[in-house]
C-alpha positions in Angstrom: 12.7 9.8 -8.0 15.9 11.2 -7.3 15.5 13.8 -10.0 12.4 15.3 -8.8 13.6 16.0 -5.1 16.9 17.6 -6.4 14.1 21.0 -7.6 12.1 21.0 -4.0 13.0 23.5 -1.0 13.6 21.9 2.0 11.2 23.5 3.5 8.5 22.1 1.2 9.9 18.9 1.7 9.8 18.9 5.7 5.8 20.2 5.4 5.7 17.2 3.5 6.4 15.2 5.7 4.7 16.1 8.3 1.3 16.5 6.2 1.7 12.7 5.1 2.1 11.5 8.8 -0.8 14.2 9.4 -2.7 12.7 7.2 -1.8 8.8 8.0 -2.6 9.2 11.8 -5.9 11.3 10.8 -7.0 8.1 8.2 -6.2 5.6 10.5 -8.1 7.2 13.2 -11.1 7.3 11.2 -10.6 3.5 9.7 -10.4 3.0 13.7 -13.8 4.9 14.9 -15.6 2.8 11.3 -14.3 -0.3 12.9 -14.5 -0.1 16.1 -16.9 3.1 17.1 -17.6 1.9 21.0 -14.1 1.5 21.5 -13.2 5.0 20.1 -16.6 6.1 21.9 -15.1 4.7 25.3 -11.8 6.0 25.0 -12.5 9.6 24.4 -15.5 9.2 27.1 -12.3 8.6 29.2 -11.2 11.7 28.7 -14.1 13.6 30.3 -13.3 14.9 34.0 -15.4 12.5 36.1 -16.0 15.2 38.8 -16.8 19.0 39.4 -13.9 20.8 40.2 -13.9 22.6 43.5 -15.2 25.9 44.1 -13.6 29.0 45.2 -14.0 31.2 47.7 -13.7 35.0 47.1 
């Protein structure tokens, strides 16, 4: 494994780490949505505003 990483530029290592983290979170979120869709729906609906913003007076 050490031999493979010798020829990889450091910028590519950093990018691959971020890509792995991104896809791991994405897959985890998708699995959570597949297992508990109602809970996921309730969480995303909680981000909505509960009331209209105040009207501005010109």
